[in-house]
TORFI-95163 format. One record per residue (C-alpha): residue in one letter; x, y, z. Coordinates in steps of 0.25 Angstrom, whole numbers, plus 5000, padded with zeros to 4 digits. Layout:
AXYZ
...
% end
This chain:
M557253315597
A557053445604
A558353495611
E558553505626
N557853625632
S557153675618
R555753595620
T554453655623
F553453605630
V551953635629
G550953605641
F549253615641
G548753645653
F549453715666
G548853635677
A549653535688
I550153435678
Q550553525667
A551253605677
G551753505686
L552153395676
F552253435661
A552753575663
F553653545676
E554353425669
A554553505655
L555153625665
R556053505674
S556553435661
R557253545656
R557053515642
F555853625638
A556253765634
R554853795633
V553653735643
V552353805637
V551053775644
A549653805638
E548553845650
V547153885647
A547153965660
P547454105659
A547754145672
L548854025675
V549454065661
R549554205665
A550254175678
V551254095674
R551554185663
Q551654285676
N552654205683
D553554195672
G553054065666
R553553995680
F552453915688
A552553845701
L552453685705
N552453595717
V552953465717
A552453365728
H553753275731
R553453155741
D554153255754
R553953405749
I553353495739
E554253555730
S553853685722
L554453735710
E554453865700
L554453815687
G554453875673
P554553945665
I553353895655
E552553965646
M551153985648
L550153985636
D548554005637
P548053945624
Q546754025624
D547754155620
P548154155606
D549354205607
D549754075617
A548953985608
C549954005597
R551053995608
I550553855612
V550553825598
D551953865594
A552553795608
L551753655604
V552353675591
E553853675597
A553453585610
S554053445612
E553053405623
A551653455628
A550753415638
T549253435641
A548853425654
V547453485655
P546153445663
A545653325653
V545853275638
D544653335634
F545553485635
Y546253435623
S545353505614
R544753615622
G544853755617
G544853735603
D546053805597
A546553825611
S546453675614
I547653575617
A547353505605
S547253625596
F548553675600
L549353535598
A548753505585
R549053665580
A550553635586
A550753495580
A550253535568
L551453635567
R552653545573
S553753475568
G554753365573
A554453275585
P553053255589
L552453345602
V552453255614
V551153295621
Y550853245636
A549353215639
A549253235654
E547653235654
N547253115663
D546553015652
N547252885648
H547152935633
A547553095634
A548653075623
T547752995613
K546653115616
L547553235614
R548053175601
S546553155596
A546253315600
V547453365594
L547153295581
A545753325582
A546153485583
C546953475569
D546553475555
S546753375546
T547953445539
T548753445552
R548253315559
E549453225554
R550453315558
V549853355572
S549753205573
R551253175570
S551653295578
L551053245591
C551353155601
C550253155613
V550753065625
D549853015636
T550353035652
V550252965663
I550353075675
G550553015689
K550953145694
M549953215705
S549653355704
G548753465707
V548453615709
I548253665723
S547453795721
E547053825737
P548053955741
A548153885754
E548453755752
I549653815740
T550153905754
H550153815764
R550853695756
R551853805750
L551553765735
L551953875724
P550853915716
L550953885702
T551254045700
P551354145710
S550054205704
T549354065703
P548554015716
R548753875715
A549853785715
V550353635706
L550653535715
V551253395709
E551953275715
S553453255708
F552953125702
R553553135688
N553352985682
I552453035671
L552052935659
V551952965645
T551652895632
S552952865625
P552952965613
R553552855605
A552352785608
V551552895603
C552152955591
G553052845588
H554352885590
D555152945602
V554953075607
A555953155616
R555153215626
G555653335635
I554853285648
D555653155649
V555353125662
F553953065658
V554052925656
E553652865642
K552752735642
D552352675627
E551052635633
L550452735643
L549152675645
P549252585658
F550052685664
E548952785663
D547852665668
A548652665680
K548652815682
L547152815680
Y546652695686
G547852675696
H548352805702
N547052915697
A546052795702
V546652785716
H546952935717
A545452965714
L545052855723
A545952905735
G545353055731
Y543953005732
L544052925745
A544953035752
H543653125747
V542853025755
A543653025766
G543553175767
F545053215763
Q545653335755
R546953285752
M547453165746
D548653145756
E547353145768
L547353005766
H548552975771
Q547753005785
V546852895781
D547152755786
G547052655775
A546852765766
L547952755756
D547952595758
F546652605751
V547152685740
R548252595738
D547652475739
A546652525728
F547752575719
L548552445720
D547452325721
E546452395713
C546852485703
G548352405703
S547552285700
G546752325688
L548052405684
I549052285683
A547852195676
R547652285665
H549252325663
R550052215668
G551452195662
I551452345656
D552252395667
T552752375680
L551852475686
F550652365682
T551352255692
P550852235707
R552352295711
G552352415701
F550852455704
A551052435718
D552452535718
Y551352635709
V550352635720
D551252655731
D551952775722
L550652845721
I550052815734
E551252885739
R551152995728
M549553015729
F549553045744
N550653135745
P550353235755
L551253345749
L550353335736
G549153375742
D548353305732
R546853355736
V545653255736
E544853365729
R545753355718
V545853205717
T544353195717
R543853275707
D543153235695
P542453115701
R541453085689
R542753075680
K543552985688
L542452885690
G542352875677
W542252745670
S543652735666
D544352835675
R545152815687
L544152755698
V543152675690
G544152655679
A545152585690
M544052505695
R543852445681
L545052405680
T545352345693
L544052265691
A544452215679
A545652155688
G544652075695
V544852175708
E543852245713
P544052385716
R543352405729
R544352535732
L544352605719
A542852575720
R542752675733
G543452785727
A542552775715
A541552785725
A542152895732
A542152975720
L540752935716
L540352985729
L541053135727
L540253125713
A538953095718
P538853085734
A537553035735
S537952905727
A538352835740
R536652825745
D536252815729
P536952705722
E536252725709
L536552875710
A537952805712
E537952715700
R537452835691
T538552935695
L539552835693
R539052775680
S538952915675
A540352945677
W540652835668
L540052925658
D540952995647
A541153035634
E541852895630
S540852805638
P539452875636
R538752755642
S539052705658
P539952565658
D539052455661
G539352315664
A539952225674
E541152315675
A540352445677
H539452375688
A540752335695
V541052475695
V539752535701
R539552425711
L540952445717
V540852595716
L539352595723
D539852515733
A540952595738
A539952715736
V539052655747
E540152625756
L540852775756
G539352815756
C539052745769
R540452755776
G540952885771
P542352935774
A542652795782
A542452725769
A543452795760
F544652715762
A544352595772
% end
């Protein structure tokens, strides 16, 4: 076991989640002698280095924003040959690491400078306890995909050793965060920029209840983690479902309907009579029905009382004015969010399977569809084509069909027509 204050932590990516969660918690734990971050943006690497490895973070509480200066951390550029060697060396001695990149397909990008390559080379040189790697990408199977990418980057002589040296764990990160890049907003809200020479600020909520797969469930024995604030679960998938088909689904629904209503910030929904009640009812009666039906008996979360508490806490946090969440951020990438197994349609399917008609979720999906293809409100054939095209991906090269698909299409198209006819007045009515 690593002695107190002698550990090394390595993070990949330096966005809001890495800076505002993993690096923050590693520094706050006081159990790590080194916090190392590999970041592909050379300007950001230089900025943190010029600031003596220090960075600023803004934390939104329920009643105030707390601005913190943190560090030092070691910023390394994986595309620089000398830094690349330092990344491998840090991973060899590290006890924990975290990936916080845009998507799981980034694991293998960059050839020899990819996350998978660095982990493969380091794991082949390690001895002792396996490296715990938190996979923070928004994918229910991120840890499995990361492990597969690492093993694919090995040669046959090191694959078995690498397999024993890695303990990739999934995460459920219900912590809302964002990067604010408008100088006027940073100044108006009195936020600290990431560094004095970096014209953007990281703002995260104070929430710390992060769930991770138990390392014992992955590698067969206990591993003493330095970031011990994270809560371990032997089976994380039910909680990942709650995040994707509950938290993410309703956040997206609220964002797309807020866009229809003409708002710029999520907290502006406080101004609309019935808006938060509509969101809460979608969360509790539709998402909750599906999630409780699927995972009843797993945990107190999947009971009527437990889920109601989860909903009420999240509704308050989602629309916290101090978080200042932007509608534009929440509504990015509507095609992906309308995917067959993604947050909106996936939640609708789960609700339908429980025998409940997801009319509120359908309205959120319709608002996303209209953002993707505005003419869909007047052209049902275009609407259906657009929706079904969003259901195609590498894993599902053919659009789903059958009764379930037809039920989803009908509900979304009906809601699209209503939104098209009534406009903003129909958003939360």
